[in-house]
C-alpha positions as CSV (number, residue, x, y, z in Angstrom):
1,X,0.0,0.0,0.0
2,X,2.9,2.4,0.7
3,X,4.2,1.9,-2.8
4,X,0.8,2.9,-4.2
5,X,1.0,6.3,-2.5
6,X,4.5,7.0,-3.9
7,X,2.9,6.6,-7.4
8,X,-0.1,8.8,-6.6
9,X,1.9,11.5,-4.9
10,X,5.4,11.4,-6.3
11,X,6.2,14.9,-5.0
12,X,4.1,15.4,-1.9
13,X,4.2,17.6,1.1
14,X,1.9,15.2,2.9
15,X,4.8,13.1,4.1
16,X,7.4,15.5,5.2
17,X,10.3,13.3,6.2
18,X,13.7,12.3,5.1
19,X,14.6,14.1,1.9
20,X,11.6,16.4,1.8
21,X,12.2,17.7,5.3
22,X,15.8,18.3,4.4
23,X,14.8,20.1,1.2
24,X,12.5,22.4,3.1
25,X,15.1,23.0,5.8
26,X,17.7,23.8,3.2
27,X,15.4,26.3,1.5
28,X,14.8,28.0,4.8
29,X,18.5,28.2,5.4
30,X,19.3,29.7,2.0
31,X,16.5,32.3,2.4
32,X,17.4,33.3,6.0
33,X,21.1,33.3,5.2
34,X,20.5,35.6,2.2
35,X,18.4,37.8,4.5
36,X,21.2,37.9,7.1
37,X,23.8,38.8,4.5
38,X,21.6,41.6,2.9
39,X,20.7,43.0,6.4
40,X,24.4,43.0,7.4
41,X,25.6,44.7,4.2
42,X,22.9,47.3,4.4
43,X,23.7,48.1,8.0
44,X,27.5,48.1,7.6
45,X,27.6,50.2,4.4
46,X,24.8,52.6,4.7
47,X,25.6,56.2,6.0
48,X,23.1,55.8,8.9
49,X,22.7,52.6,11.0
50,X,18.9,53.3,11.2
51,X,17.4,51.1,8.4
52,X,14.5,48.8,7.7
53,X,16.1,45.8,9.5
54,X,16.6,47.5,12.8
55,X,14.1,49.0,15.3
56,X,14.0,52.8,15.3
57,X,17.1,54.3,17.0
58,X,16.8,57.8,18.7
59,X,20.3,59.2,18.8
60,X,19.2,62.8,19.4
61,X,19.5,62.4,23.2
62,X,23.0,61.0,23.0
63,X,26.2,63.0,22.7
64,X,28.4,62.5,19.7
65,X,30.7,60.0,21.4
66,X,27.9,57.8,22.6
67,X,26.2,57.9,19.2
68,X,29.4,56.9,17.5
69,X,29.9,54.1,20.0
70,X,26.4,52.9,19.4
71,X,26.9,53.0,15.6
72,X,30.2,51.1,16.0
73,X,28.6,48.4,18.1
74,X,25.7,48.1,15.6
75,X,28.0,47.8,12.6
76,X,30.2,45.3,14.5
77,X,27.1,43.2,15.2
78,X,26.2,43.5,11.6
79,X,29.6,42.0,10.7
80,X,28.8,39.1,12.9
81,X,25.5,38.6,11.1
82,X,27.4,38.8,7.7
83,X,29.7,36.0,8.8
84,X,26.8,33.9,10.1
85,X,24.8,34.4,7.0
86,X,27.8,33.4,4.8
87,X,28.4,30.3,6.9
88,X,24.7,29.4,6.8
89,X,24.7,29.5,3.0
90,X,28.0,27.8,2.8
91,X,26.7,25.0,5.1
92,X,23.9,24.2,2.7
93,X,26.2,23.9,-0.3
94,X,29.4,22.5,1.3
95,X,30.6,19.0,1.1
96,X,31.7,18.9,4.7
97,X,29.0,17.1,6.6
98,X,29.7,18.0,10.2
99,X,31.9,20.9,11.2
100,X,30.3,24.0,9.9
101,X,26.8,22.9,11.0
102,X,28.1,22.2,14.6
103,X,29.6,25.7,14.8
104,X,26.5,27.4,13.6
105,X,24.3,25.4,16.0
106,X,26.4,26.6,18.9
107,X,26.5,30.2,17.7
108,X,22.7,30.4,17.2
109,X,21.9,28.5,20.3
110,X,23.8,31.0,22.4
111,X,22.2,33.9,20.5
112,X,18.8,32.5,21.2
113,X,19.7,32.2,24.9
114,X,20.9,35.8,24.9
115,X,17.7,36.9,23.1
116,X,15.6,35.1,25.7
117,X,17.5,36.8,28.5
118,X,17.0,40.2,26.7
119,X,13.2,39.5,26.6
120,X,13.2,38.8,30.3
121,X,15.3,41.8,31.4
122,X,14.5,44.4,28.8
123,X,10.9,43.6,27.8
124,X,9.7,42.8,24.4
125,X,8.5,44.5,21.3
126,X,7.5,43.3,17.8
127,X,11.2,43.4,16.6
128,X,12.4,41.2,19.4
129,X,9.6,38.7,19.0
130,X,10.2,38.5,15.2
131,X,13.9,38.1,15.6
132,X,13.5,35.4,18.3
133,X,11.0,33.5,16.1
134,X,13.3,33.7,13.1
135,X,16.3,32.7,15.3
136,X,14.4,29.6,16.5
137,X,13.3,28.7,13.0
138,X,16.9,29.0,11.8
139,X,18.2,26.9,14.7
140,X,15.6,24.2,14.0
141,X,16.4,24.2,10.2
142,X,20.1,23.9,11.0
143,X,19.5,21.1,13.5
144,X,17.4,19.1,11.0
145,X,19.9,19.5,8.1
146,X,22.7,18.7,10.5
147,X,21.0,15.5,11.7
148,X,20.2,14.5,8.1
149,X,23.9,14.8,7.2
150,X,25.1,13.2,10.4
151,X,22.9,10.1,9.5
152,X,24.6,9.9,6.1
153,X,28.1,9.6,7.5
154,X,29.8,6.2,7.0
155,X,31.5,5.3,10.3
156,X,33.0,2.1,8.8
157,X,36.1,3.8,7.4
């Protein structure tokens, strides 16, 4: 009976397991990796750090040194996102099955923990909830692709 359903639904989203789950997770990784790279490049190379990807920043109350320190911190953080976005896209297309994914899982796991602490101590707004949700989605997609590749490794070398 199972063979019958593979004939009826050759490309089906009804059974999302194995290869199909990996394909969906890879697609999510490429889209979110590209979004991270574009956000980072826009933030790093635009004259003002206030852009569509960041919550509104009011620097009018800050002196010039504090505003520059804030901009430096934001641009440095954008560089981190650029590196993570590049590694995310590279992970999808790389032939290495373990190392890059493990590094990304640790980085994003720690970032999700930091975001959860920020929600607890600083409160929440729409930007923090969206970024936490995308971070969790990215972490889960990384985990599924990592597990799929880990199961493909031949340990009888």
